[in-house]
C-alpha positions as CSV (number, residue, x, y, z in Angstrom):
1,M,279.3,88.5,137.8
2,L,282.3,86.8,139.3
3,F,284.3,87.5,142.3
4,N,288.3,87.1,141.6
5,K,289.8,86.3,145.3
6,V,292.8,88.2,145.6
7,T,296.2,86.5,147.3
8,K,299.3,87.7,147.9
9,L,302.2,85.9,147.6
10,S,305.0,86.3,150.6
11,S,308.9,86.3,150.7
12,A,309.0,85.7,153.6
13,I,305.8,85.7,155.8
14,S,302.3,85.3,154.5
15,C,299.9,88.2,156.0
16,F,296.5,88.8,156.1
17,L,295.0,91.5,153.5
18,V,294.0,94.5,154.5
19,A,290.4,95.6,153.5
20,T,290.3,99.3,151.9
21,V,287.0,101.1,153.5
22,V,285.0,103.0,150.4
23,L,283.0,105.9,151.2
24,I,280.4,106.0,149.0
25,G,278.3,109.5,147.7
26,V,275.1,110.0,146.9
27,G,274.0,111.6,143.5
28,I,270.9,112.9,140.9
29,I,268.9,110.0,140.1
30,R,268.9,109.0,135.9
31,P,266.7,107.3,134.4
32,Q,268.7,104.9,131.1
33,I,267.0,104.1,128.2
34,A,266.6,100.0,128.2
35,S,266.9,97.6,125.2
36,A,264.6,97.4,122.4
37,A,264.7,93.1,122.6
38,I,261.9,91.8,124.1
39,G,262.1,88.1,125.5
40,S,263.8,85.6,128.0
41,D,266.5,83.5,126.1
42,L,266.0,80.3,127.0
43,N,269.0,79.3,124.1
44,F,267.9,76.1,123.2
45,Q,268.2,74.4,126.7
46,A,264.9,71.7,127.9
47,L,262.1,72.7,129.6
48,S,260.9,70.5,133.1
49,F,257.3,69.4,132.5
50,Q,256.3,68.9,136.1
51,P,254.9,67.0,137.6
52,E,253.1,64.4,135.5
53,A,250.0,64.8,134.1
54,D,249.5,60.9,132.7
55,L,246.1,61.3,132.1
56,F,243.2,58.7,130.4
57,R,240.8,59.3,128.0
58,A,239.0,57.0,130.7
59,S,239.0,58.8,133.6
60,S,240.3,61.8,132.5
61,D,238.2,64.5,129.6
62,L,240.8,65.1,127.0
63,S,238.7,67.2,124.2
64,P,239.2,70.6,123.2
65,G,239.6,72.8,126.2
66,F,241.7,70.7,128.1
67,T,244.4,72.6,129.9
68,R,246.9,71.7,132.3
69,R,249.2,74.4,134.1
70,Y,253.5,73.5,134.6
71,E,255.1,75.9,137.1
72,N,258.5,76.6,137.0
73,V,259.3,75.5,133.8
74,A,262.5,76.9,133.0
75,T,264.7,80.3,135.4
76,I,265.9,82.2,132.4
77,G,267.8,85.5,134.3
78,G,266.1,84.8,137.8
79,A,262.6,84.8,136.3
80,V,260.4,82.2,136.4
81,I,258.7,80.4,133.1
82,D,255.5,78.4,133.3
83,A,253.6,76.8,131.1
84,R,249.8,76.4,130.5
85,V,249.2,73.1,128.0
86,T,246.0,73.1,126.2
87,I,244.4,71.4,123.6
88,V,243.0,73.4,121.4
89,S,241.7,70.9,118.5
90,Q,240.9,67.4,117.3
91,S,238.9,65.2,115.4
92,G,238.9,61.5,113.6
93,N,239.3,59.9,117.3
94,V,237.1,58.3,119.5
95,N,234.5,60.0,121.5
96,N,236.3,63.5,120.2
97,E,239.0,62.7,122.9
98,L,242.6,62.2,123.1
99,S,243.6,58.8,124.1
100,T,246.1,60.0,126.9
101,F,248.0,62.9,128.4
102,D,251.4,63.5,129.2
103,Q,252.0,59.7,130.1
104,Y,256.1,59.0,130.2
105,D,257.8,59.3,132.4
106,N,260.0,62.4,131.3
107,T,259.5,65.2,132.6
108,Q,260.7,66.7,129.4
109,H,258.1,65.0,127.4
110,L,254.5,66.2,126.5
111,S,253.0,63.3,125.6
112,A,249.6,62.2,123.5
113,H,247.9,59.7,122.0
114,T,244.8,59.9,119.1
115,E,242.6,56.6,118.7
116,P,240.8,57.5,114.9
117,S,237.5,56.3,115.4
118,G,237.6,55.0,112.0
119,S,239.5,55.2,108.5
120,A,239.4,59.0,108.8
121,E,242.8,61.0,109.4
122,S,242.8,61.4,113.1
123,S,244.4,64.3,115.1
124,G,244.8,66.0,118.3
125,K,246.2,69.5,118.4
126,F,247.3,71.4,121.3
127,R,249.2,74.9,122.3
128,I,252.0,75.6,124.8
129,D,251.6,79.0,126.1
130,F,254.9,80.4,127.6
131,L,253.6,82.6,131.1
132,A,254.5,85.0,133.3
133,D,255.5,83.0,137.3
134,G,251.8,83.8,139.4
135,T,250.1,85.2,136.1
136,D,248.1,84.2,133.4
137,T,250.2,86.5,131.0
138,P,252.4,85.7,128.3
139,V,255.8,85.9,127.6
140,V,258.9,85.9,124.9
141,L,261.2,82.7,124.8
142,R,264.4,83.4,122.4
143,N,265.4,80.9,120.8
144,I,263.3,77.9,121.7
145,R,263.4,74.3,119.8
146,S,260.7,71.6,119.9
147,S,260.8,68.7,118.2
148,I,258.6,65.2,117.1
149,A,260.3,62.0,117.9
150,D,260.0,58.4,115.5
151,I,257.1,59.9,113.6
152,D,256.3,56.2,111.0
153,A,254.5,55.8,107.8
154,H,250.6,56.3,109.1
155,E,251.9,59.3,111.3
156,F,251.8,62.8,111.0
157,G,253.5,66.0,112.7
158,T,253.3,69.2,112.5
159,F,254.1,72.6,113.9
160,F,253.3,76.5,113.1
161,G,255.4,79.8,113.2
162,I,258.6,78.3,112.9
163,S,261.5,80.2,112.0
164,R,263.7,77.4,110.4
165,Y,263.2,73.0,110.9
166,R,265.8,71.2,111.2
167,L,266.3,67.5,109.9
168,A,268.8,64.2,109.7
169,T,270.8,63.6,106.7
170,G,269.4,61.2,104.9
171,T,266.0,62.1,106.9
172,Q,263.2,59.8,105.7
173,L,260.7,63.1,106.8
174,S,258.6,64.5,104.1
175,R,256.5,68.1,103.9
176,S,253.2,67.6,103.3
177,G,251.4,70.2,102.1
178,S,252.5,74.6,101.8
179,T,250.4,76.5,103.2
180,A,252.5,79.6,105.0
181,G,253.7,78.9,108.4
182,V,252.4,75.8,108.6
183,F,254.6,72.6,108.7
184,R,253.4,69.5,108.7
185,F,255.8,65.9,108.2
186,H,255.4,62.3,107.4
187,S,257.4,59.5,108.0
188,S,258.9,57.1,104.4
189,T,259.0,54.0,106.3
190,T,257.9,53.2,109.9
191,G,260.1,52.2,113.2
192,G,259.8,51.6,116.6
193,S,261.8,53.8,118.1
194,N,262.2,57.2,119.5
195,T,266.5,58.0,118.7
196,D,265.9,57.4,115.3
197,E,267.0,60.2,114.0
198,L,265.8,59.6,110.5
199,R,261.9,60.8,111.5
200,I,262.6,63.1,114.0
201,L,261.2,66.5,113.4
202,E,262.9,69.4,115.1
203,V,261.9,72.9,115.2
204,D,263.7,76.1,116.3
205,Y,261.6,79.5,116.8
206,D,263.8,82.9,117.1
207,A,261.0,84.5,119.2
208,T,257.9,82.9,120.3
209,S,255.1,83.7,123.2
210,S,253.8,79.6,122.3
211,I,254.6,76.7,120.5
212,T,251.0,75.2,119.0
213,T,251.4,71.4,117.3
214,E,249.1,68.9,115.4
215,F,249.9,65.6,115.3
216,G,247.5,62.1,114.4
217,C,247.1,58.8,112.4
218,R,246.9,59.5,109.2
219,S,243.7,58.2,107.0
220,N,243.6,54.3,106.6
221,A,246.5,54.7,109.9
222,N,243.4,51.8,111.4
223,G,244.2,49.5,108.7
224,V,248.0,49.8,109.9
225,I,247.2,49.6,113.6
226,G,244.6,48.0,113.7
227,A,241.0,48.9,116.1
228,G,241.6,50.2,119.2
229,G,245.8,50.8,117.8
230,K,246.7,54.1,118.8
231,C,249.6,56.8,117.6
232,G,252.2,58.2,119.8
233,F,253.6,61.4,120.1
234,T,255.9,63.1,122.5
235,V,256.6,66.4,122.2
236,V,259.5,67.5,123.1
237,I,260.8,70.7,124.0
238,G,265.4,71.4,124.3
239,T,267.4,69.9,122.0
240,P,267.2,66.0,121.1
241,V,271.0,64.1,120.9
242,R,271.9,63.9,117.4
243,T,274.3,61.7,115.9
244,L,273.8,62.2,112.4
245,G,274.2,65.5,110.2
246,V,271.5,68.2,110.3
247,V,270.0,69.9,107.4
248,E,268.6,73.2,108.4
249,T,266.1,75.0,106.7
250,A,264.6,78.8,107.6
251,V,261.3,79.8,106.9
252,A,259.2,83.1,106.5
253,R,256.8,83.7,108.7
254,P,254.0,84.9,107.7
255,T,251.4,87.7,108.4
256,Y,249.0,86.6,111.6
257,T,246.6,88.1,112.5
258,V,244.8,89.0,116.6
259,T,241.0,90.1,116.0
260,Y,238.7,91.7,118.8
261,N,235.7,90.0,119.9
262,S,233.2,92.3,122.1
263,N,231.8,89.9,123.4
264,N,228.6,90.6,123.7
265,G,230.0,94.0,124.8
266,T,226.5,96.5,125.4
267,S,228.5,99.8,123.7
268,G,231.0,101.0,121.8
269,S,233.3,99.5,119.6
270,V,236.2,96.8,119.1
271,P,239.4,98.1,118.0
272,A,240.9,97.5,114.1
273,S,242.4,94.0,114.3
274,S,246.4,93.6,114.7
275,T,248.7,92.2,112.1
276,G,252.5,91.2,112.0
277,T,254.3,88.5,111.2
278,N,256.8,88.9,114.8
279,E,256.0,91.0,117.4
280,I,252.0,92.0,117.2
281,T,251.3,94.7,120.5
282,I,247.8,94.3,121.7
283,A,245.1,97.1,120.7
284,G,243.6,99.3,123.9
285,N,239.9,99.8,125.0
286,T,240.3,101.9,122.0
287,G,236.1,102.1,120.9
288,A,234.9,102.7,124.4
289,L,233.8,98.7,124.8
290,S,231.8,98.7,127.9
291,K,229.1,95.7,128.9
292,S,226.6,97.7,131.4
293,P,226.8,97.5,134.3
294,G,230.7,96.2,134.0
295,V,233.7,97.8,132.5
296,F,236.2,96.6,130.1
297,L,239.3,95.0,132.2
298,G,241.0,93.5,129.6
299,W,241.3,90.8,126.7
300,N,241.2,86.9,126.8
301,T,241.9,83.5,124.3
302,L,238.5,82.1,125.9
303,A,234.8,84.0,126.0
304,N,235.1,83.0,129.6
305,G,238.0,84.4,130.4
306,T,240.1,81.5,131.7
307,G,242.2,81.2,129.2
308,V,245.7,83.5,129.3
309,S,245.0,86.9,130.0
310,F,247.0,90.1,127.8
311,P,246.6,93.3,128.6
312,P,246.2,96.2,126.0
313,G,250.0,97.6,125.2
314,Y,251.2,94.4,126.1
315,T,254.1,92.9,123.0
316,F,253.9,89.0,122.2
317,V,255.2,87.0,119.1
318,P,252.4,84.1,118.1
319,T,252.4,80.9,115.8
320,E,248.7,81.2,114.7
321,N,246.3,83.7,114.3
322,M,244.4,84.7,117.6
323,T,240.7,86.2,118.1
324,L,241.0,88.3,121.7
325,Y,237.7,88.2,123.7
326,A,236.7,91.4,125.6
327,Q,236.2,91.1,129.4
328,Y,233.9,93.1,131.5
329,G,233.1,93.3,135.3
330,P,232.4,95.9,138.3
331,V,234.3,98.9,138.3
332,P,237.6,97.7,139.9
333,S,239.0,98.9,143.5
334,P,243.0,100.6,142.1
335,P,245.8,97.1,142.4
336,T,247.9,97.3,145.2
337,A,252.2,96.9,145.9
338,D,253.9,96.0,148.3
339,N,256.8,97.3,149.1
340,E,260.1,95.2,148.3
341,T,263.6,94.2,149.7
342,S,266.6,92.3,148.5
343,S,270.1,91.7,149.6
344,G,272.8,89.7,148.3
345,L,277.0,90.3,147.5
346,V,278.9,92.8,146.1
347,D,279.6,92.7,142.1
348,V,276.3,90.0,141.6
349,N,273.1,91.2,140.5
350,Q,270.2,90.8,141.9
351,T,266.6,90.4,141.2
352,I,263.4,91.0,142.6
353,N,259.9,90.0,141.4
354,V,258.2,92.8,142.1
355,L,254.6,90.8,141.2
356,V,255.3,88.8,144.1
357,G,252.8,90.4,146.8
358,D,251.1,92.5,144.9
359,T,246.9,92.0,143.7
360,A,244.4,93.6,140.7
361,A,240.7,93.5,141.9
362,T,238.8,90.9,141.5
363,G,238.2,90.4,137.6
364,A,241.2,92.3,136.3
365,F,245.4,91.4,136.0
366,L,248.1,93.3,136.5
367,N,250.0,94.1,133.3
368,P,253.8,93.6,133.6
369,S,255.2,96.0,130.8
370,S,253.3,98.1,132.7
371,I,255.8,98.2,135.6
372,R,258.1,102.0,135.6
373,L,260.6,102.7,138.3
374,C,262.0,106.7,139.6
375,A,262.9,108.4,142.5
376,T,260.7,108.1,145.5
377,G,258.6,111.2,145.8
378,T,258.6,111.2,142.2
379,P,254.6,111.5,141.6
380,D,252.9,107.2,139.8
381,V,251.9,109.8,136.5
382,S,255.8,111.1,136.3
383,C,257.1,107.7,137.3
384,T,257.7,106.4,133.4
385,S,261.1,104.6,133.1
386,T,262.1,100.7,132.7
387,S,265.9,101.6,133.6
388,L,267.1,104.0,136.4
389,L,270.7,104.6,136.7
390,V,271.7,105.4,140.4
391,P,275.2,107.2,140.7
392,N,278.1,105.6,142.7
393,E,275.2,102.1,143.6
394,G,274.1,101.0,140.6
395,T,271.6,100.4,137.7
396,Y,268.2,99.1,137.6
397,T,266.0,97.7,134.7
398,V,262.4,96.2,134.4
399,D,261.6,93.4,132.7
400,P,258.8,93.7,130.5
401,Q,257.5,90.9,129.7
402,T,258.0,89.1,133.1
403,G,257.8,91.9,135.4
404,T,260.9,91.6,136.7
405,V,263.6,93.8,138.3
406,T,267.4,93.1,138.1
407,F,269.6,95.7,139.9
408,D,273.5,95.3,138.7
409,P,275.3,97.2,141.9
410,L,278.7,98.7,140.5
411,S,281.7,96.9,141.7
412,T,282.8,99.4,144.3
413,F,279.4,99.3,146.0
414,A,278.5,98.3,149.6
415,G,275.9,99.4,151.9
416,T,272.0,100.1,152.2
417,A,270.8,101.5,148.4
418,T,268.8,104.4,148.0
419,P,265.5,103.2,147.8
420,I,263.5,103.5,144.4
421,K,260.4,103.5,143.1
422,Y,258.3,101.4,140.5
423,V,254.5,102.1,139.7
424,V,252.2,99.2,138.5
425,A,249.6,99.2,136.3
426,D,246.7,97.0,136.0
427,S,244.5,96.0,133.0
428,T,241.8,98.7,133.6
429,G,244.9,101.2,133.5
430,Q,245.2,101.8,137.7
431,I,247.9,101.9,138.9
432,A,249.5,101.2,142.3
433,S,253.0,102.0,143.8
434,A,255.3,100.7,146.3
435,S,258.9,100.8,146.5
436,I,262.6,98.5,146.3
437,A,265.2,98.5,149.0
438,V,268.0,96.7,148.3
439,T,271.9,95.7,150.3
440,V,274.6,94.8,149.2
441,A,276.9,93.1,151.7
442,T,280.7,92.5,151.7
443,P,281.7,88.9,151.5
444,S,283.3,86.9,154.5
445,A,286.7,87.4,154.2
446,P,288.0,83.9,154.2
447,P,290.0,82.2,156.9
448,Y,294.6,83.1,156.0
449,D,297.2,81.0,156.7
450,L,300.6,82.2,158.2
451,S,303.7,80.5,156.5
452,Y,307.6,80.6,157.2
453,N,310.8,81.1,154.8
454,L,313.8,80.8,155.9
455,D,315.6,83.1,153.0
456,G,318.7,79.9,152.5
457,G,318.3,79.0,156.0
458,T,318.4,75.6,157.1
459,G,316.6,73.6,159.3
460,T,313.4,72.8,160.3
461,T,310.6,75.4,158.8
462,P,308.0,76.7,161.6
463,T,305.0,75.0,161.4
464,T,302.5,76.8,159.5
465,V,299.3,78.7,161.1
466,T,295.9,78.0,159.7
467,G,293.2,79.3,160.4
468,L,293.3,82.9,161.2
469,N,290.4,85.4,161.1
470,Q,291.1,88.7,159.7
471,G,291.9,90.4,162.8
472,D,293.3,87.5,164.6
473,T,296.9,87.6,166.4
474,T,299.0,85.1,166.6
475,V,302.7,84.4,169.1
476,L,305.3,84.2,165.9
477,A,308.5,81.6,165.9
478,D,311.3,81.8,167.5
479,G,314.7,80.3,165.9
480,T,314.8,77.2,167.7
481,G,315.8,74.5,164.8
482,F,317.7,76.8,162.0
483,N,320.0,78.4,160.7
484,K,322.2,80.3,158.0
485,T,325.9,80.2,157.9
486,G,327.5,83.9,158.7
487,F,324.1,85.2,160.0
488,T,322.1,85.9,163.7
489,F,318.5,85.0,163.4
490,T,317.1,88.5,164.2
491,G,313.7,87.7,163.7
492,W,310.4,87.7,160.6
493,N,309.6,90.3,158.4
494,C,306.7,90.2,156.9
495,D,305.2,91.0,153.2
496,N,302.0,93.1,154.0
497,S,301.9,96.1,156.6
498,I,302.9,93.9,160.0
499,G,306.8,94.6,158.7
500,A,309.5,93.5,161.0
501,K,308.9,91.6,163.8
502,A,310.7,89.4,166.7
503,A,311.3,86.3,167.5
504,G,308.0,85.3,169.8
505,S,306.3,88.6,169.4
506,T,302.7,88.3,168.9
507,A,301.2,90.0,164.9
């Protein structure tokens, strides 16, 4: 929100403005209906992947399963977004791994090289998962754009689960194949510049929790690049610079399926698969899965639990079909939550990351989408709102993707707000609660100037007095150095509550 600074014009002398004290009453706290839209709007802005990894096959294992986490790739509306990059698969590469990863010194680029081991196609595929700050839980980003530049004739680039692709007018790229949801392109020519717009593949996602991309050398590329040659790629998230026109093609997303695996559970059954073309909600433990002597803790993209974690009931947007593995462990102790405080200025939103300092037991994880709000004193099980109005103060709203709470104060409110309560559940459904206490401060008044207007008189206007703070006093100038024909100087008249003042008096 913006502040409007009010300036009052004077007729004879500029005087400071007097603040008005507003008494705030306290009423009943009321839950509000939250917006149905999920996800944070990136608005096609660039993400920043840092620090640079600069990894090579000779010193790092760049085979499938490799992961690297990047902290704070974006901050949207006060919510911090992290990212995890996973090499999903490879084919036809020397040593069955990529040659390089994130080599170039550009924080907007995620680069990689494939090196064919023979005449067969060599490829690398990785997935970029967007995560809530400090967690392994995915979030949805809306309006996100990605691209691969400099796709030569012996190379290809692919994106999965997109909403549309964008190619330059006169593009040299052609789509290979027609598999639904898979958009692979190759070039009809070879160049040497990442800025050649005719060989840039650019795609948009209306909403997604990840970007999945595949790239590599086409068959017989080794005859072009020679022994030891590589095919290099830079995947950029953000809008590339273009001077040529762009042809945009909207595409339909296929139906994606999330399949559940019991992961060697000893009793119970997996839930039915979840399907959808866009948002998919993760199933709960409807079949009472367990693994003696442990209990069900949640779902993960990897059987060993080191992948991306999905709490039951969580909503995300996939780019491919997915299998989730049940996770088990000892019965965890309940999660813990700590009280939150925040402060800000009048009519300015405050964003509180309530999960910071909250903890889940070993093996479980906190579920950002479970956060609910209510008045203090409400039983935890009755705390069910994602938006809460406190009359005469403002509205609290939960972002179910990141778990942040935003307080939108009324423009008339200042002071200590009525504390409210929030609850959070972990992946086993156990609940913890704590309070949120917000303070809204009135900004300090700016320094004021006191200037003089001779009102048609002639002579030397008294010097302006600067740097006066609200409540300061100053001696008004006498009548020396100016006059007005036919009039006798009797004093000054202020344009605010000070009123008429004699020369040399204190105002």
